[in-house]
LOLO-520812 format. One line per 4 residues: number of its first residue (from 0); their letters; for each residue x, y, z of C-alpha. Coordinates in nm, 2 decimals, always signed. Each point is the difference from the previous one (the first is absolute). Example, Ala and Ser with C-alpha at 12.3 -4.5 7.8 and 13.67 -1.06 7.14 Angstrom:
<recs>
0 = as = +1.23/-0.45/+0.78 | +0.14/+0.34/-0.07
</recs>
This chain:
<recs>
0 = xxxx = -4.97/-0.08/-2.61 | +0.06/+0.31/+0.22 | -0.03/-0.04/+0.38 | -0.26/+0.24/+0.15
4 = xxxx = -0.01/+0.13/+0.35 | -0.27/+0.15/+0.23 | +0.02/+0.38/-0.04 | -0.03/+0.04/+0.38
8 = xxxx = +0.23/-0.25/+0.16 | +0.21/-0.14/-0.30 | -0.11/-0.36/+0.06 | +0.01/-0.21/-0.32
12 = xxxx = -0.35/-0.02/-0.15 | -0.16/-0.24/-0.25 | -0.31/+0.08/-0.21 | -0.20/-0.27/+0.17
16 = xxxx = +0.00/+0.22/+0.32 | -0.23/+0.29/+0.02 | +0.15/+0.12/+0.33 | +0.36/+0.00/+0.12
20 = xxxx = +0.06/-0.31/+0.22 | +0.22/+0.20/+0.23 | -0.17/+0.34/+0.06 | -0.36/-0.05/-0.14
24 = xxxx = +0.04/+0.28/-0.26 | -0.22/-0.03/-0.31 | +0.23/-0.08/-0.29 | -0.07/-0.03/-0.37
28 = xxxx = +0.22/-0.02/-0.31 | -0.04/+0.37/-0.04 | +0.11/+0.08/+0.36 | +0.27/-0.26/+0.05
32 = xxxx = +0.36/+0.12/-0.05 | +0.28/-0.18/-0.18 | +0.26/-0.14/+0.23 | +0.32/+0.19/-0.02
36 = xxxx = +0.30/-0.23/-0.02 | +0.28/+0.06/+0.25 | +0.28/+0.22/-0.11 | +0.32/-0.18/-0.10
40 = xxxx = +0.25/-0.04/+0.28 | +0.27/+0.20/-0.18 | -0.23/+0.30/-0.04 | +0.16/+0.33/+0.08
44 = xxxx = -0.13/+0.18/+0.31 | -0.25/+0.28/-0.05 | +0.14/+0.35/+0.03 | -0.02/+0.17/+0.34
48 = xxxx = -0.32/+0.20/+0.05 | +0.04/+0.38/-0.01 | +0.03/+0.19/+0.32 | -0.32/+0.00/+0.20
52 = xxxx = -0.21/+0.31/-0.03 | -0.30/+0.10/+0.19 | -0.33/-0.13/-0.15 | -0.22/+0.26/-0.17
56 = xxxx = -0.25/+0.14/+0.24 | -0.35/-0.14/-0.06 | -0.30/-0.13/+0.17 | +0.06/-0.31/+0.21
60 = xxxx = -0.18/-0.31/-0.13 | -0.34/-0.05/+0.16 | -0.02/-0.28/+0.25 | -0.21/-0.30/-0.10
64 = xxxx = -0.30/-0.06/+0.23 | +0.03/-0.29/+0.23 | -0.24/-0.30/+0.00 | -0.10/-0.12/+0.35
68 = xxxx = -0.10/-0.37/-0.04 | -0.14/-0.20/+0.30 | +0.34/-0.16/+0.04 | +0.20/+0.32/-0.02
72 = xxxx = +0.10/+0.30/-0.21 | +0.16/-0.01/-0.35 | +0.12/+0.31/-0.18 | +0.06/-0.09/-0.37
76 = xxxx = +0.32/+0.14/-0.15 | -0.05/+0.25/-0.28 | -0.02/-0.20/-0.32 | -0.10/-0.32/+0.19
80 = xxxx = -0.29/-0.21/-0.14 | -0.16/-0.22/+0.27 | -0.24/-0.28/-0.11 | -0.24/-0.08/+0.28
84 = xxxx = -0.14/-0.35/-0.01 | +0.02/-0.33/+0.18 | +0.25/-0.13/-0.26 | +0.26/+0.29/+0.01
88 = xxxx = +0.27/+0.10/+0.24 | +0.06/+0.19/+0.21 | -0.34/-0.05/+0.17 | -0.12/-0.34/-0.13
92 = xxxx = +0.03/-0.16/+0.34 | -0.20/+0.28/+0.18 | -0.26/+0.01/-0.28 | -0.07/-0.37/+0.03
96 = xxxx = -0.21/+0.09/+0.30 | -0.24/+0.19/-0.23 | -0.17/-0.26/-0.22 | -0.19/+0.27/-0.19
100 = xxxx = +0.32/+0.17/-0.11 | +0.09/-0.14/-0.34 | +0.32/-0.17/-0.10 | +0.07/+0.31/-0.22
104 = xxxx = -0.23/+0.26/+0.14 | +0.14/+0.35/-0.05 | +0.32/+0.19/-0.08 | +0.13/+0.31/+0.19
108 = xxxx = +0.26/+0.21/-0.18 | +0.20/+0.28/+0.16 | +0.10/+0.27/-0.25 | +0.11/+0.36/+0.06
112 = xxxx = -0.13/+0.00/+0.36 | -0.34/-0.13/-0.10 | -0.15/-0.35/+0.06 | -0.22/-0.14/-0.27
116 = xxxx = -0.21/-0.32/+0.05 | -0.14/-0.21/-0.28 | -0.26/-0.28/+0.05 | +0.13/-0.30/-0.20
120 = xxxx = -0.35/-0.13/-0.09 | -0.04/-0.15/+0.34 | -0.32/-0.19/+0.07 | -0.06/+0.17/+0.34
124 = xxxx = +0.10/+0.35/-0.12 | +0.23/+0.28/+0.14 | -0.15/+0.30/+0.17 | +0.12/+0.35/+0.11
128 = xxxx = -0.21/+0.14/+0.28 | -0.27/-0.26/-0.08 | -0.02/+0.10/-0.37 | +0.07/-0.29/-0.23
132 = xxxx = +0.28/+0.06/-0.26 | -0.04/-0.08/-0.36 | +0.22/-0.29/-0.11 | +0.33/+0.09/-0.16
136 = xxxx = -0.04/+0.37/+0.05 | +0.26/+0.16/+0.23 | -0.13/+0.22/+0.29 | +0.20/+0.22/+0.23
140 = xxxx = +0.03/-0.09/+0.37 | +0.02/+0.30/+0.23 | +0.09/+0.02/+0.37 | -0.31/-0.05/+0.22
144 = xxxx = -0.17/-0.23/-0.25 | -0.08/-0.37/+0.06 | +0.09/-0.26/-0.26 | -0.21/-0.31/+0.03
148 = xxxx = +0.08/-0.33/-0.18 | -0.30/-0.24/-0.01 | -0.24/+0.01/+0.29 | +0.23/+0.04/+0.30
152 = xxxx = +0.36/+0.10/-0.06 | +0.02/+0.38/+0.07 | +0.33/+0.19/-0.05 | +0.03/+0.36/+0.13
156 = xx = +0.19/+0.24/-0.22 | +0.20/+0.25/+0.20
</recs>
């Protein structure tokens, strides 16, 4: 049986887990990656990289908007998937103070300088500027908007 790892952090993953135990990333058999065995000790070193050249001029990647939580700011890295809920790091401890935020409430994904939020069928809903989001339908978060989880947790997007 092949060993599978979380595609985000590389932690070993088993099919009984829906989320990575280390980083909270949603993992399925389709998204898990096969563990790469270490190279043999006698492997030959890789060839030296070619001389450095200036990168091709192009637009700089857009900066991902920042989320301002009551306990402080968080700017997701591009490509990061952040599950918000009382059962998931990195904010499980802070979210414990918000009983109407679900254990698995919403997911925020940063991609290409854009933040997308998805309500994960939460009982107390997820809102952008007071408008409830449909479950499991990604919505873009823009600077100046307020993301609300449940009745009272407000997060400013800036």
